[in-house]
Short mmCIF file of the C-alpha atoms (twelve columns), coordinates in Angstrom:
data_MODEL
# 
_entry.id   MODEL 
# 
loop_
_atom_site.group_PDB 
_atom_site.id 
_atom_site.type_symbol 
_atom_site.label_atom_id 
_atom_site.label_alt_id 
_atom_site.label_comp_id 
_atom_site.label_asym_id 
_atom_site.label_seq_id 
_atom_site.Cartn_x 
_atom_site.Cartn_y 
_atom_site.Cartn_z 
_atom_site.pdbx_PDB_model_num 
ATOM 1   C CA . MET A 1   104.264 162.359 147.436 1 
ATOM 2   C CA . THR A 2   104.352 166.115 147.372 1 
ATOM 3   C CA . GLN A 3   105.170 167.569 150.762 1 
ATOM 4   C CA . PRO A 4   102.468 169.795 152.257 1 
ATOM 5   C CA . SER A 5   102.960 173.513 151.770 1 
ATOM 6   C CA . ALA A 6   104.049 175.498 154.795 1 
ATOM 7   C CA . GLY A 7   101.156 176.572 156.973 1 
ATOM 8   C CA . LEU A 8   98.729  173.895 155.773 1 
ATOM 9   C CA . PRO A 9   97.151  171.291 158.082 1 
ATOM 10  C CA . ASP A 10  97.501  167.576 157.448 1 
ATOM 11  C CA . ASP A 11  96.326  166.002 154.204 1 
ATOM 12  C CA . ALA A 12  93.187  164.761 155.977 1 
ATOM 13  C CA . ASP A 13  91.958  168.358 156.207 1 
ATOM 14  C CA . LEU A 14  92.575  169.235 152.545 1 
ATOM 15  C CA . PRO A 15  89.126  168.198 151.233 1 
ATOM 16  C CA . LEU A 16  87.469  170.582 153.704 1 
ATOM 17  C CA . LEU A 17  89.938  173.337 152.864 1 
ATOM 18  C CA . ILE A 18  89.335  172.921 149.129 1 
ATOM 19  C CA . GLN A 19  85.564  173.132 149.717 1 
ATOM 20  C CA . ALA A 20  86.086  176.241 151.866 1 
ATOM 21  C CA . LEU A 21  88.270  177.759 149.132 1 
ATOM 22  C CA . ALA A 22  85.517  177.246 146.553 1 
ATOM 23  C CA . ASP A 23  83.022  178.865 148.962 1 
ATOM 24  C CA . GLY A 24  85.318  181.852 149.601 1 
ATOM 25  C CA . GLU A 25  85.524  181.112 153.328 1 
ATOM 26  C CA . LEU A 26  89.324  181.066 153.800 1 
ATOM 27  C CA . ASP A 27  91.512  183.899 154.943 1 
ATOM 28  C CA . ALA A 28  94.001  185.231 152.408 1 
ATOM 29  C CA . ALA A 29  97.045  183.356 153.757 1 
ATOM 30  C CA . THR A 30  95.297  179.973 153.946 1 
ATOM 31  C CA . ALA A 31  93.667  180.463 150.543 1 
ATOM 32  C CA . LEU A 32  97.069  181.149 148.977 1 
ATOM 33  C CA . ALA A 33  98.562  178.057 150.636 1 
ATOM 34  C CA . VAL A 34  95.701  175.858 149.408 1 
ATOM 35  C CA . GLU A 35  95.954  177.276 145.860 1 
ATOM 36  C CA . ARG A 36  99.676  176.491 145.796 1 
ATOM 37  C CA . ARG A 37  98.990  172.940 146.926 1 
ATOM 38  C CA . ILE A 38  96.322  172.563 144.237 1 
ATOM 39  C CA . ALA A 39  98.823  173.792 141.639 1 
ATOM 40  C CA . GLN A 40  101.239 171.069 142.732 1 
ATOM 41  C CA . GLU A 41  98.838  168.105 142.628 1 
ATOM 42  C CA . PRO A 42  96.558  167.345 139.654 1 
ATOM 43  C CA . ALA A 43  94.212  165.225 141.795 1 
ATOM 44  C CA . LEU A 44  93.514  168.170 144.084 1 
ATOM 45  C CA . ALA A 45  93.054  170.436 141.074 1 
ATOM 46  C CA . ALA A 46  90.493  167.990 139.669 1 
ATOM 47  C CA . ARG A 47  88.637  167.911 143.005 1 
ATOM 48  C CA . HIS A 48  88.528  171.711 143.102 1 
ATOM 49  C CA . ALA A 49  87.257  171.823 139.508 1 
ATOM 50  C CA . ARG A 50  84.464  169.342 140.320 1 
ATOM 51  C CA . ILE A 51  83.304  171.458 143.259 1 
ATOM 52  C CA . LEU A 52  83.221  174.577 141.091 1 
ATOM 53  C CA . ALA A 53  81.269  172.688 138.424 1 
ATOM 54  C CA . VAL A 54  78.625  171.570 140.952 1 
ATOM 55  C CA . LYS A 55  78.299  175.113 142.318 1 
ATOM 56  C CA . ALA A 56  77.890  176.491 138.797 1 
ATOM 57  C CA . ALA A 57  75.263  173.862 137.951 1 
ATOM 58  C CA . VAL A 58  73.210  174.570 141.079 1 
ATOM 59  C CA . ALA A 59  73.441  178.318 140.450 1 
ATOM 60  C CA . ARG A 60  71.851  177.746 137.035 1 
ATOM 61  C CA . LEU A 61  68.787  175.978 138.441 1 
ATOM 62  C CA . PRO A 62  65.578  177.574 137.136 1 
ATOM 63  C CA . ARG A 63  63.751  179.614 139.753 1 
ATOM 64  C CA . PRO A 64  60.049  179.773 138.834 1 
ATOM 65  C CA . GLU A 65  57.722  181.938 140.913 1 
ATOM 66  C CA . PRO A 66  55.949  179.614 143.391 1 
ATOM 67  C CA . SER A 67  52.182  179.729 143.591 1 
ATOM 68  C CA . THR A 68  50.362  181.250 146.552 1 
ATOM 69  C CA . ALA A 69  49.193  177.784 147.612 1 
ATOM 70  C CA . PHE A 70  52.754  176.479 147.614 1 
ATOM 71  C CA . GLN A 71  53.921  179.445 149.705 1 
ATOM 72  C CA . ALA A 72  51.190  178.754 152.231 1 
ATOM 73  C CA . ARG A 73  52.200  175.076 152.485 1 
ATOM 74  C CA . ILE A 74  55.832  175.996 153.118 1 
ATOM 75  C CA . VAL A 75  54.864  178.486 155.825 1 
ATOM 76  C CA . ALA A 76  52.621  175.863 157.429 1 
ATOM 77  C CA . LEU A 77  55.472  173.354 157.503 1 
ATOM 78  C CA . ALA A 78  57.804  175.869 159.098 1 
ATOM 79  C CA . GLU A 79  55.287  177.130 161.655 1 
ATOM 80  C CA . PRO A 80  53.369  174.169 163.148 1 
ATOM 81  C CA . ALA A 81  50.359  174.950 165.290 1 
ATOM 82  C CA . VAL A 82  51.096  175.240 169.020 1 
ATOM 83  C CA . PRO A 83  48.309  174.807 171.636 1 
ATOM 84  C CA . VAL A 84  47.563  178.080 173.375 1 
ATOM 85  C CA . ALA A 85  46.349  178.340 176.979 1 
ATOM 86  C CA . PRO A 86  42.838  179.780 177.413 1 
ATOM 87  C CA . GLN A 87  42.611  183.575 177.405 1 
ATOM 88  C CA . ALA A 88  46.298  183.795 176.572 1 
ATOM 89  C CA . SER A 89  47.291  186.339 173.994 1 
ATOM 90  C CA . PRO A 90  48.251  184.730 170.686 1 
ATOM 91  C CA . PRO A 91  51.996  184.656 170.106 1 
ATOM 92  C CA . ALA A 92  53.389  187.304 167.827 1 
ATOM 93  C CA . ARG A 93  53.801  186.016 164.302 1 
ATOM 94  C CA . ARG A 94  57.469  185.932 163.520 1 
ATOM 95  C CA . SER A 95  58.867  187.090 160.231 1 
ATOM 96  C CA . PHE A 96  59.446  184.187 157.875 1 
ATOM 97  C CA . ASP A 97  61.265  184.133 154.588 1 
ATOM 98  C CA . TRP A 98  59.553  181.304 152.722 1 
ATOM 99  C CA . ARG A 99  61.752  181.893 149.674 1 
ATOM 100 C CA . ALA A 100 64.920  181.038 151.607 1 
ATOM 101 C CA . LEU A 101 63.389  177.835 152.973 1 
ATOM 102 C CA . ALA A 102 62.060  176.824 149.561 1 
ATOM 103 C CA . ALA A 103 65.460  177.416 147.990 1 
ATOM 104 C CA . SER A 104 67.111  175.363 150.706 1 
ATOM 105 C CA . ILE A 105 64.690  172.485 150.111 1 
ATOM 106 C CA . VAL A 106 65.294  172.568 146.351 1 
ATOM 107 C CA . VAL A 107 69.094  172.640 146.665 1 
ATOM 108 C CA . THR A 108 69.084  169.835 149.239 1 
ATOM 109 C CA . ALA A 109 66.859  167.689 147.051 1 
ATOM 110 C CA . VAL A 110 69.027  168.275 143.998 1 
ATOM 111 C CA . LEU A 111 72.288  167.461 145.763 1 
ATOM 112 C CA . ALA A 112 70.794  164.342 147.343 1 
ATOM 113 C CA . SER A 113 69.475  162.927 144.068 1 
ATOM 114 C CA . GLY A 114 70.644  161.963 140.615 1 
ATOM 115 C CA . THR A 115 69.544  165.366 139.324 1 
ATOM 116 C CA . THR A 116 73.034  166.698 140.021 1 
ATOM 117 C CA . ALA A 117 74.501  164.431 137.356 1 
ATOM 118 C CA . LEU A 118 71.984  165.693 134.805 1 
ATOM 119 C CA . LEU A 119 72.751  169.291 135.674 1 
ATOM 120 C CA . LEU A 120 76.464  168.703 135.345 1 
ATOM 121 C CA . GLN A 121 75.925  167.050 132.001 1 
ATOM 122 C CA . ARG A 122 73.851  170.010 130.819 1 
ATOM 123 C CA . ASP A 123 76.473  172.485 131.998 1 
ATOM 124 C CA . ALA A 124 79.501  170.342 131.121 1 
ATOM 125 C CA . SER A 125 80.858  172.890 128.673 1 
ATOM 126 C CA . ASP A 126 80.639  175.704 131.232 1 
ATOM 127 C CA . GLY A 127 82.306  173.606 133.930 1 
ATOM 128 C CA . PHE A 128 85.018  172.423 131.548 1 
ATOM 129 C CA . ALA A 129 85.707  176.001 130.479 1 
ATOM 130 C CA . GLU A 130 86.107  177.086 134.119 1 
ATOM 131 C CA . ALA A 131 88.473  174.173 134.749 1 
ATOM 132 C CA . ILE A 132 90.526  175.125 131.680 1 
ATOM 133 C CA . ALA A 133 90.731  178.712 132.911 1 
ATOM 134 C CA . SER A 134 91.981  177.500 136.302 1 
ATOM 135 C CA . SER A 135 94.554  175.230 134.656 1 
ATOM 136 C CA . HIS A 136 95.762  178.030 132.368 1 
ATOM 137 C CA . ARG A 137 96.106  180.392 135.330 1 
ATOM 138 C CA . ARG A 138 98.124  177.801 137.272 1 
ATOM 139 C CA . SER A 139 100.434 177.331 134.283 1 
ATOM 140 C CA . LEU A 140 101.135 181.069 134.218 1 
ATOM 141 C CA . LEU A 141 102.054 180.968 137.918 1 
ATOM 142 C CA . ALA A 142 104.225 177.863 137.613 1 
ATOM 143 C CA . ALA A 143 107.989 177.919 137.154 1 
ATOM 144 C CA . SER A 144 107.380 176.755 133.576 1 
ATOM 145 C CA . PRO A 145 104.078 176.639 131.659 1 
ATOM 146 C CA . ILE A 146 105.206 173.575 129.667 1 
ATOM 147 C CA . ASP A 147 106.368 170.019 130.338 1 
ATOM 148 C CA . ILE A 148 108.198 169.614 127.034 1 
ATOM 149 C CA . ALA A 149 109.996 172.687 125.667 1 
ATOM 150 C CA . SER A 150 110.422 172.643 121.911 1 
ATOM 151 C CA . SER A 151 109.373 174.593 118.849 1 
ATOM 152 C CA . ASP A 152 109.672 171.432 116.754 1 
ATOM 153 C CA . ARG A 153 106.243 169.918 116.186 1 
ATOM 154 C CA . HIS A 154 107.906 166.583 115.396 1 
ATOM 155 C CA . THR A 155 109.210 166.590 118.974 1 
ATOM 156 C CA . VAL A 156 106.148 167.916 120.820 1 
ATOM 157 C CA . LYS A 157 103.484 165.695 119.243 1 
ATOM 158 C CA . PRO A 158 105.317 162.365 119.771 1 
ATOM 159 C CA . TRP A 159 105.992 163.342 123.385 1 
ATOM 160 C CA . LEU A 160 102.293 164.034 123.991 1 
ATOM 161 C CA . ASP A 161 101.333 160.845 122.160 1 
ATOM 162 C CA . ALA A 162 103.580 158.867 124.510 1 
ATOM 163 C CA . LYS A 163 102.134 160.532 127.624 1 
ATOM 164 C CA . VAL A 164 98.433  160.656 126.764 1 
ATOM 165 C CA . GLY A 165 98.065  158.205 123.898 1 
ATOM 166 C CA . LEU A 166 96.548  160.732 121.508 1 
ATOM 167 C CA . SER A 167 97.375  164.338 120.695 1 
ATOM 168 C CA . PRO A 168 96.272  167.044 118.252 1 
ATOM 169 C CA . PRO A 169 98.344  168.223 115.283 1 
ATOM 170 C CA . ALA A 170 101.128 170.512 116.530 1 
ATOM 171 C CA . VAL A 171 100.947 172.824 113.543 1 
ATOM 172 C CA . ASP A 172 103.669 175.366 112.763 1 
ATOM 173 C CA . LEU A 173 102.244 178.894 112.791 1 
ATOM 174 C CA . ALA A 174 105.485 180.816 113.311 1 
ATOM 175 C CA . GLN A 175 105.126 182.645 110.001 1 
ATOM 176 C CA . PHE A 176 101.931 184.233 111.348 1 
ATOM 177 C CA . GLY A 177 103.510 185.286 114.642 1 
ATOM 178 C CA . TYR A 178 102.345 182.290 116.726 1 
ATOM 179 C CA . THR A 179 105.386 180.303 117.843 1 
ATOM 180 C CA . LEU A 180 105.047 176.803 119.258 1 
ATOM 181 C CA . VAL A 181 106.967 176.719 122.538 1 
ATOM 182 C CA . GLY A 182 106.033 173.238 123.736 1 
ATOM 183 C CA . GLY A 183 103.316 171.166 125.317 1 
ATOM 184 C CA . ARG A 184 102.116 169.777 128.608 1 
ATOM 185 C CA . VAL A 185 99.708  167.257 130.089 1 
ATOM 186 C CA . ASP A 186 96.751  168.791 131.937 1 
ATOM 187 C CA . VAL A 187 94.112  167.281 134.208 1 
ATOM 188 C CA . ILE A 188 90.853  169.056 133.361 1 
ATOM 189 C CA . ALA A 189 87.703  168.067 135.245 1 
ATOM 190 C CA . ASP A 190 89.202  164.645 136.050 1 
ATOM 191 C CA . ARG A 191 90.333  164.061 132.438 1 
ATOM 192 C CA . VAL A 192 93.964  163.764 131.354 1 
ATOM 193 C CA . VAL A 193 94.296  165.838 128.188 1 
ATOM 194 C CA . PRO A 194 97.132  167.070 125.952 1 
ATOM 195 C CA . SER A 195 97.791  170.796 125.633 1 
ATOM 196 C CA . LEU A 196 99.874  172.768 123.158 1 
ATOM 197 C CA . VAL A 197 101.386 176.105 124.146 1 
ATOM 198 C CA . TYR A 198 102.088 178.917 121.677 1 
ATOM 199 C CA . ARG A 199 103.531 182.390 122.191 1 
ATOM 200 C CA . HIS A 200 102.343 185.551 120.453 1 
ATOM 201 C CA . ARG A 201 104.511 188.501 121.423 1 
ATOM 202 C CA . GLU A 202 104.199 188.667 125.249 1 
ATOM 203 C CA . HIS A 203 101.106 186.431 125.380 1 
ATOM 204 C CA . LEU A 204 100.902 182.681 125.957 1 
ATOM 205 C CA . ILE A 205 98.182  180.677 124.236 1 
ATOM 206 C CA . THR A 206 97.056  177.308 125.591 1 
ATOM 207 C CA . LEU A 207 95.294  174.934 123.206 1 
ATOM 208 C CA . VAL A 208 93.603  172.066 125.057 1 
ATOM 209 C CA . ALA A 209 92.496  169.111 122.933 1 
ATOM 210 C CA . ALA A 210 90.140  166.732 124.741 1 
ATOM 211 C CA . PRO A 211 89.717  163.485 122.751 1 
ATOM 212 C CA . GLN A 212 86.129  162.780 121.672 1 
ATOM 213 C CA . GLU A 213 84.323  159.484 121.331 1 
ATOM 214 C CA . GLN A 214 81.857  159.480 118.449 1 
ATOM 215 C CA . GLY A 215 82.035  163.252 118.392 1 
ATOM 216 C CA . SER A 216 80.659  165.583 115.743 1 
ATOM 217 C CA . ALA A 217 82.187  168.702 114.221 1 
ATOM 218 C CA . THR A 218 81.028  172.121 115.425 1 
ATOM 219 C CA . GLY A 219 82.029  175.648 114.514 1 
ATOM 220 C CA . ALA A 220 84.222  177.897 116.647 1 
ATOM 221 C CA . ALA A 221 82.304  179.708 119.388 1 
ATOM 222 C CA . PRO A 222 83.571  182.332 121.850 1 
ATOM 223 C CA . VAL A 223 83.417  181.574 125.585 1 
ATOM 224 C CA . SER A 224 84.457  183.520 128.680 1 
ATOM 225 C CA . ALA A 225 85.691  181.969 131.920 1 
ATOM 226 C CA . GLY A 226 87.894  183.010 134.789 1 
ATOM 227 C CA . GLY A 227 88.619  186.404 133.267 1 
ATOM 228 C CA . PHE A 228 90.060  184.876 130.094 1 
ATOM 229 C CA . SER A 229 88.761  184.698 126.545 1 
ATOM 230 C CA . LEU A 230 88.268  181.227 125.085 1 
ATOM 231 C CA . VAL A 231 87.194  179.757 121.777 1 
ATOM 232 C CA . HIS A 232 85.715  176.259 121.558 1 
ATOM 233 C CA . TRP A 233 85.111  173.969 118.598 1 
ATOM 234 C CA . THR A 234 85.174  170.270 117.724 1 
ATOM 235 C CA . ASP A 235 86.290  168.321 114.690 1 
ATOM 236 C CA . GLY A 236 84.935  164.886 115.578 1 
ATOM 237 C CA . ALA A 237 88.255  163.648 116.967 1 
ATOM 238 C CA . PHE A 238 88.969  166.394 119.522 1 
ATOM 239 C CA . SER A 239 87.100  169.032 121.472 1 
ATOM 240 C CA . TYR A 240 89.379  172.065 121.182 1 
ATOM 241 C CA . TRP A 241 89.652  174.916 123.671 1 
ATOM 242 C CA . VAL A 242 91.926  177.903 123.030 1 
ATOM 243 C CA . ILE A 243 92.542  180.253 125.947 1 
ATOM 244 C CA . SER A 244 94.690  183.356 126.325 1 
ATOM 245 C CA . ASP A 245 94.653  186.912 127.636 1 
ATOM 246 C CA . MET A 246 95.016  188.213 124.081 1 
ATOM 247 C CA . ALA A 247 92.374  190.460 122.568 1 
ATOM 248 C CA . ARG A 248 89.476  188.624 120.942 1 
ATOM 249 C CA . PRO A 249 90.477  189.477 117.327 1 
ATOM 250 C CA . GLU A 250 93.936  187.974 117.905 1 
ATOM 251 C CA . ILE A 251 92.478  184.806 119.423 1 
ATOM 252 C CA . ASP A 252 90.067  184.476 116.519 1 
ATOM 253 C CA . ASP A 253 92.960  184.905 114.087 1 
ATOM 254 C CA . PHE A 254 94.985  182.195 115.851 1 
ATOM 255 C CA . VAL A 255 92.004  179.814 115.846 1 
ATOM 256 C CA . ALA A 256 91.336  180.394 112.137 1 
ATOM 257 C CA . ARG A 257 94.968  179.781 111.188 1 
ATOM 258 C CA . PHE A 258 95.262  176.708 113.431 1 
ATOM 259 C CA . ARG A 259 92.101  175.149 112.020 1 
ATOM 260 C CA . GLU A 260 93.194  175.789 108.441 1 
ATOM 261 C CA . ALA A 261 96.666  174.347 109.027 1 
ATOM 262 C CA . ALA A 262 95.268  171.311 110.879 1 
ATOM 263 C CA . ALA A 263 92.756  170.619 108.086 1 
ATOM 264 C CA . ASN A 264 95.519  170.798 105.487 1 
ATOM 265 C CA . GLY A 265 97.685  168.379 107.424 1 
# 
C-alpha cells in the first residue's frame, strides 16, 4: 500500500478530504498533499473524478422560472403561521430568498434519487473529458508520463494488450513529426483504459482509447476540459480521446493522420 503523503491525516479521512478538494475548501498546503496522494493511487483518482462528474451534472440542471403560485407555496412552507397575542404588533417580515430554498430542495431531491444516474449518463462525455484532463495533468507532473517506454509500436501494443486485454493500433507517425514514446494504463472515471503517448516537439500528446461495446462510429469533434484541448471520436471498437496543450490546428493534424494510419492498418 502506498504510504500516506507527509502532512495528510489517516486514510479514514481521505474521502472527506477529496470531497473538500473538489469543493475548493482546502488550504493550499493540504490541497497539494491530497493532489499528490491522488496522483499516486488510481482508486483515489477515480473517486475524485466521480465527484467532479456529479458536480458537473448537477450544475447543468435546467433552471426554469418558477410560477408565482409555486413561489408563494415555498414561502408558506418556510414561514409557518405563528399565533400572535391580542393587540400585539405583527412581527416584522423577514427577508426570504425563495430561490435559494427552491434550489436546495431540487438539488437534495436529485442527489437522493435515481435522477443522478440519468444526469451522469447524459453528461458522461463531459465527465469523461474532465477525468481525462485530470489524468493527463497528473502524467505531466509524474516522474515519467509513461509506463512502457518505447518508440516501437510492436513493443507498446503487446504490452498494453497484456495489461488491459485490448489496445488501439500504435501507429507510427514519426515521419509527420509525431513520435511514439510509449504507453501507459490509466484509470478514467473508474474504467481501466490503455493510453498511447506521442511527442511533437516540446509537447506531449495523450491518446486514450476506451473500448466500446456495440459502439458506433462518429466523426472527430473538438472538446475543451481542464484548460486543455481535446478531440473525441469513435470507430465502433474504441472511443478515442486525444489531449494535449498543442494549438488546435496541430491537434487536428495529429488526429487526421492517426485516423488515416489506423484505418489503413
